[in-house]
N, C-alpha and C positions, 0 to 999 in steps of 0.2 A: 793179427795172428798173435797168439800166445807166446809169452817170453818166460821160460821155464827156469826153475832153479832147484836143485836137490838140497834138501837138509837131512843130514844124517844126525840122529839124535842119540846121545849116550853110547855110542859104541867103543867104551873105554875098557881098559884092562880089569878094573874092579868089578865091572858088571859081568864080565866074559868068564875071568878064571880068579878073580880077586876075592876080596872080603865079601862081596854080597853076590856072587855068581850064582846063575841059575842055568840048569841044563837047557831050556828051551831057547835061549839066545843064540845058541850055535846053530839053529836051524835057519836063521836069516843073514848070517854072514855071507854065504855064498851067493844069495840072490842080490844082496845090496852091492857085493863086489861087481857083479854082472851089470847092475843098475850104474854104478859109476864109471865102469868102462864105456858104456854105451853113451852115457851122458856127456862124458868129457869128449868122445869122439865126435859129439854132434855139437860141441861148444856150448853145452848147457854148464852153467858155474855150479860148484859143489861147496856146501857150507856146512861145517861140522859143529852143532850147538852141543856142546860137553858139560856135564858137571865139573866144576872145577871150586871145590869149596875150601873156605877160609877154616882153619883148624880151631877148634874150641869155641867159636861164636855161631857156627852155622845151625840153623833152626831145623834143616833137614836131618841133621844128626840125631836129634830127638826121636825121630822117626826111625830111621835106617841105620842108624849108627855111624860112625865114622867111615867115610867112602870118598873116592874121587879127590883126595885132597889136593889142592892146587900145588903145581911143581913136583909132583910124585909120579912114580910109574903107573899107579892106579888110575890116575886122571888123564893118562895119554890114551890116543886112540890106538886100538889092537892092531897089530903088524898086517894082518890080512886087508886092512882097510885105510892102511896109511895115508894121510894126505899127500897130494902130489903138488907140484908147483902150480901156482893160480888158485889154488882151493883156499878157502876162508876158514880159520878156527874162530869160533865164538864161545869164549868160556861163559858158563852161565853158573849163577848161584840158586836158582830155583827151578821148578819143573819145566818152565816155558823157556824156549831158546830166544825170545823176545823180550822178555821183562828187564828192564834195565842193561841191555846188551846193545851194540851197534847194528844187530842183523837186520832191521827194517832199513835203515840208512844204507846198509851195504847193497841189500835186494834192490832199492831205489835206484842207487847210482848204476846198477847194471840193467835198468829197466824192464825188472822181473815183475809179473803180474800173477803168475801162478807157480805155487811151491809144491814140490813132491816132497812129501814127509815121510821119513824112513827111521827106522831103528827100534829102540827099546822102551817097552811100555805104552802100548797102543792106548791103554786106557789111564794113562798118568803123563808122562813127559812128553808123548806124541801127541796128546788129545789137549794138553794146555798148551803146546806150542802151536797146535791148530788152532784153538780158541784165539791166541791173540794175532795169528794171523788172519783169521776172518775178522777180528775187530779194526784191523788195519787196511781191510779192503782186497786182501790177496785171494785168488781162488786156490783151493786146496785139492791135491790128488794124493791118494795114499796107496800104493800097489801092496796088495794084502801078503805078498810072499815076504815084504820087506819090514814087517813088524811083527811082534809078539809081546807076551808079556807072560805072567805067572801060570795062568790057565788059559785053555782054549776059550772058555766060555767068557773071561775077562777081557781077551783079546777081541772078540766076537761084540762084546758089550761097548768097547772102546770104539771100534769100528762103526757100528750102528749110531754111537754117540755123534762121531763126527761127521758122518752122512747127514743124519736126520737134524742135526741142530746146526752146523755149520754149512750144511751144502756141499761138504766134501765129496769127491768122486773116489770110491772105493773101486780098484780095478785089478788087472793083472799086469805083470809088467810087459807082455806083449800087447796089451791096448796102448801103451805110451806110444805118442807119435814119432819118437826118433829111435824105437825099438828095432825097426826094420833093418 
């Protein structure tokens, strides 16, 4: 039997209403909130892999400008998706939630073999987190309602890549085994 965990990627203030906010992100807040509610009720662990950048030295600032600076409001999870007791926060410095973070160890300690990846930038941070999950032997599930990016075409391209290159399952929330 599969052991799931949910990974919420970059649902932080700076992406939703802050310095690099984009209106499309608002479309995924309620589906992620519903997913977290169902997951927690089913005993599925929840992890937040969030940008938390070091001021003045972070390479991402050259691409995106300063955002989600560690210790600031911009790097905090949005109120609608606030972590609950038992959830795990994983600050990240790169696009991937796994790169030089304790995420893999935390998942293994909980016996997880399948990650449900949600959040912002299907074609960037969710894709890179999926890549590193794949390289570490985790199965990948992405409910399409729970991720987006700057354009519909980019989202679809990101999801297709996760499906075709990493063998990820792209599904609807209703297809998740604990959704019922």
